[in-house]
C-alpha positions in Angstrom: -10.6 -2.0 10.2 -13.4 -0.4 8.2 -11.1 0.6 5.4 -12.8 0.6 2.1 -11.1 -1.1 -0.9 -9.8 2.1 -2.3 -6.3 1.2 -3.2 -6.1 2.6 -6.8 -9.9 3.1 -6.7 -9.4 6.5 -5.1 -7.6 7.4 -8.3 -9.8 5.5 -10.7 -13.1 7.0 -9.5 -12.0 10.6 -8.8 -11.2 13.1 -11.5 -9.1 15.2 -9.1 -7.0 14.2 -6.1 -9.3 13.1 -3.2 -7.2 14.6 -0.9 16.2 4.1 -8.6 16.8 1.4 -10.6 16.2 -2.0 -8.8 19.1 -3.3 -6.7 19.7 -6.4 -4.7 18.2 -6.0 -1.2 20.3 -6.1 1.9 17.4 -6.8 4.2 18.5 -9.9 6.2 16.1 -12.8 6.3 14.6 -13.5 9.7 16.9 -15.6 11.8 16.3 -19.3 12.0 13.6 -20.2 14.5 15.2 -21.4 17.8 13.7 -23.5 20.5 12.6 -21.3 23.5 12.2 -22.3 27.1 8.6 -22.6 28.3 8.7 -19.3 30.1 11.1 -17.5 27.7 9.8 -14.6 25.6 10.8 -14.5 21.9 13.0 -11.5 20.9 11.1 -8.6 19.3 10.9 -8.4 15.5 13.1 -5.5 14.4 14.0 -3.9 11.1 17.3 -5.3 10.0 18.6 -3.0 7.2 18.1 -0.9 4.1 16.6 -1.8 0.7 15.6 -0.2 -2.6 13.7 -1.4 -5.6 11.0 -0.7 -8.2 7.4 -2.1 -8.6 5.4 -2.2 -11.8 1.7 -1.5 -11.3 -1.1 -3.1 -13.3 -4.8 -2.6 -13.4 -7.1 -5.1 -15.1 -4.0 -6.6 -16.7 -2.8 -3.3 -18.1 0.4 -1.7 -16.9 -0.5 1.8 -15.6 2.6 3.0 -13.7 5.4 2.2 -11.3 6.7 2.9 -7.8 10.4 3.4 -7.0 11.2 3.1 -3.3 14.1 3.2 -0.9 14.4 2.3 2.8 17.6 3.6 4.4 18.9 4.3 7.9 20.9 2.7 10.6 20.9 2.0 14.4 17.4 3.0 15.5 16.0 5.3 12.8 14.9 4.4 9.3 13.3 6.4 6.4 11.1 4.8 3.8 10.5 7.0 0.7 8.9 6.4 -2.7 8.0 8.1 -5.9 5.0 6.7 -7.8 3.5 7.6 -11.2 0.1 6.3 -12.3 -1.6 7.1 -15.6 -5.3 6.3 -15.5 -7.6 6.3 -18.5 -11.2 7.1 -17.5 -14.5 7.6 -19.3 -17.1 9.7 -17.5 -20.1 7.5 -16.6 -23.2 8.1 -18.7 -26.5 8.4 -16.9 -29.6 7.2 -18.8 -32.2 9.9 -19.7 -35.0 10.1 -17.2 -37.6 8.8 -19.7 -35.7 5.5 -20.2 -35.1 2.8 -17.7 -31.7 1.2 -17.4 -32.6 -1.9 -19.3 -33.8 0.0 -22.3 -30.8 2.3 -22.2 -28.4 -0.6 -22.3 -29.8 -1.7 -25.6 -29.1 1.7 -27.3 -25.7 2.3 -29.1 -23.1 4.1 -27.0 -23.0 7.9 -27.6 -20.5 9.1 -30.2 -17.9 11.2 -28.2 -14.1 11.5 -28.0 -12.4 9.3 -25.4 -11.6 11.0 -22.1 -8.0 12.2 -21.7 -5.8 10.1 -19.4 -4.9 11.5 -16.0 -1.4 11.1 -14.6 -0.9 11.1 -10.8 2.4 11.5 -9.1 2.8 10.5 -5.5 5.7 11.1 -3.2 5.8 9.6 0.3 8.2 9.7 3.3 7.9 7.6 6.4 10.3 7.7 9.4 10.2 4.9 11.9 12.5 3.2 14.4 13.8 -0.4 14.4 10.8 -1.5 16.4 8.5 -0.2 13.6 7.2 2.7 15.7 6.4 5.5 13.2 7.7 9.0 14.0 6.3 11.1 11.1 4.8 10.6 7.6 4.2 12.8 4.6 2.5 12.1 1.3 2.2 14.5 -1.6 -0.2 13.7 -4.6 -0.2 15.8 -7.8 -2.6 15.5 -10.7 -2.0 18.3 -13.2 -2.4 21.7 -11.3 -4.0 20.0 -8.3 -2.0 19.0 -5.3 -2.9 17.3 -2.0 -0.5 16.9 0.9 -1.0 14.9 4.1 1.4 15.1 7.1 1.2 13.0 10.2 3.1 13.5 13.5 2.9 10.4 15.6 2.7 11.4 19.3 2.2 9.4 22.5 -1.2 10.9 23.3 -3.1 11.9 20.1 -1.3 12.0 16.8 -1.7 15.1 14.6 -2.7 14.9 11.0 -2.8 17.9 8.5 -4.4 17.7 5.1 -3.2 20.6 2.8 -4.9 21.3 -0.5 -5.9 24.3 -2.7 -8.9 24.6 -0.5 -6.8 25.2 2.6 -5.6 23.2 5.6 -7.7 20.7 7.6 -6.1 19.6 10.9 -7.3 16.5 12.8 -6.1 14.5 15.9 -6.4 10.8 16.3 -5.4 8.2 18.9 -3.0 5.6 17.4 -1.1 2.8 18.9 2.7 3.4 19.3 3.5 0.6 16.8 0.8 1.4 14.3 1.5 0.3 10.7 1.0 2.9 7.9 -0.7 1.4 4.9 -1.5 4.4 2.7 -3.4 4.4 -0.6 -1.3 3.6 -3.7 1.9 3.3 -1.7 2.8 -0.4 -2.1 6.2 -0.7 -0.4 4.3 -0.2 2.9 3.2 -3.8 2.5 6.9 -4.7 2.3 7.4 -3.1 5.7 4.3 -4.9 7.0 5.8 -8.2 5.8 8.9 -7.6 7.9 6.8 -7.4 11.0 5.3 -10.9 10.5 6.9 -13.4 12.9 7.7 -16.4 10.7 8.7 -18.5 13.7 5.3 -18.0 15.4 3.3 -18.2 12.1 -0.5 -18.4 12.1 -2.8 -15.3 12.1 -1.1 -12.2 13.5 -2.9 -8.9 14.2 -1.6 -5.4 13.6 -2.9 -1.9 14.1 -3.0 0.0 10.8 -3.6 3.6 9.7 -4.5 4.9 6.3 -3.5 8.6 6.3 -5.2 9.8 3.1 -8.5 8.3 4.3 -8.0 9.2 8.0 -9.0 5.6 8.9 -7.5 3.4 11.6 -8.2 -0.1 12.7 -6.9 -3.7 12.8 -5.5 -5.9 10.0 -4.5 -9.6 10.2 -1.7 -11.2 8.3 -1.4 -15.0 7.8 0.9 -17.3 5.8 -0.9 -19.4 3.3 2.0 -21.6 2.2 4.4 -22.0 -0.7 3.2 -22.1 -4.3 4.6 -21.7 -7.8 4.0 -18.3 -9.2 4.7 -17.1 -12.8 6.1 -13.6 -13.1 7.0 -12.3 -16.6 7.3 -15.8 -18.1 9.4 -17.1 -15.2 8.3 -19.5 -12.5 9.2 -18.9 -8.8 8.5 -20.9 -5.6 7.2 -18.2 -3.3 5.6 -17.9 0.1 2.1 -16.5 -0.1 0.7 -14.3 2.7 -2.8 -12.8 3.1 -3.6 -9.4 4.6 -7.3 -9.1 5.7 -8.6 -5.7 6.7 -12.2 -6.9 7.1 -13.3 -5.0 4.0 -10.8 -6.3 1.4 -8.0 -8.7 1.1 -4.4 -8.3 -0.2 -2.2 -11.2 -1.2 1.6 -10.9 -1.3 4.4 -13.3 -2.1 7.9 -13.4 -0.7 10.9 -15.3 -2.0 13.5 -17.3 0.0 15.3 -14.0 1.0 12.0 -12.5 2.1 12.0 -10.2 -0.9 8.5 -8.9 -1.8 8.0 -10.2 -5.4 4.3 -9.8 -6.1 1.2 -8.2 -4.6 -2.4 -8.6 -5.7 -5.7 -7.1 -4.7 -8.3 -9.2 -6.5 -11.4 -7.0 -5.6 -9.7 -4.0 -7.3 -8.0 -5.9 -10.1 -4.7 -4.5 -9.0 -1.4 -6.4 -9.4 2.1 -5.2 -8.4 5.2 -6.9 -9.6 8.8 -6.2 -8.5 11.4 -5.8 -11.2 
């Protein structure tokens, strides 16, 4: 989909914004697969109920934050909201002096300087969609100290409207999106839980979805495929989980579901990011 692997990298590489306790889920597992007649169409995959929980977020093996999320609603309208806090420790990159080439510079001792202060990011997101996963509107707010960025999306039949609001003003854009487009925003990990509910377990194989990353204003296709069951260790406990692969064409995301289709773990190897559900 042309999406760069910027999950967490947006925060790790930028000094400023670039733009509930866990509970048992009540999302119903997908119904048992039934034999269909040759000309019979399978029923549509629909969202089946509310859920809430908490993810722990790790970067390069170090815990850097958490995400608390809640999906609520009934009948045909749902709301998925989250609050995320990430604390990133960064050192400014040091450029070699012009009179030294990079090889010589690497042999010199590092400069004596105080470590960079960690930066804490707070992210709030709200997505409204119907039981067929068709989004209606989305808003994300990202704070880092005095800096704030807000993105708002109104999904429309013709051309959806996107507004980026920051200290520098308001930037409005329009974009054509499919009616059932999946929102997969930067650093909002429960969006992959919603994506997992859209995967047809009865059909299996590689399934294609339209996706949109609001903070990057990028749209395209992603594929989801089931890899199989495997034993996964989470916090010194072993689980037999179903592994799935999301491929954007630019980077890959692995996620694991338990027997109740609860998202237990997510990993982005290229970014050294791991997310574990409490």
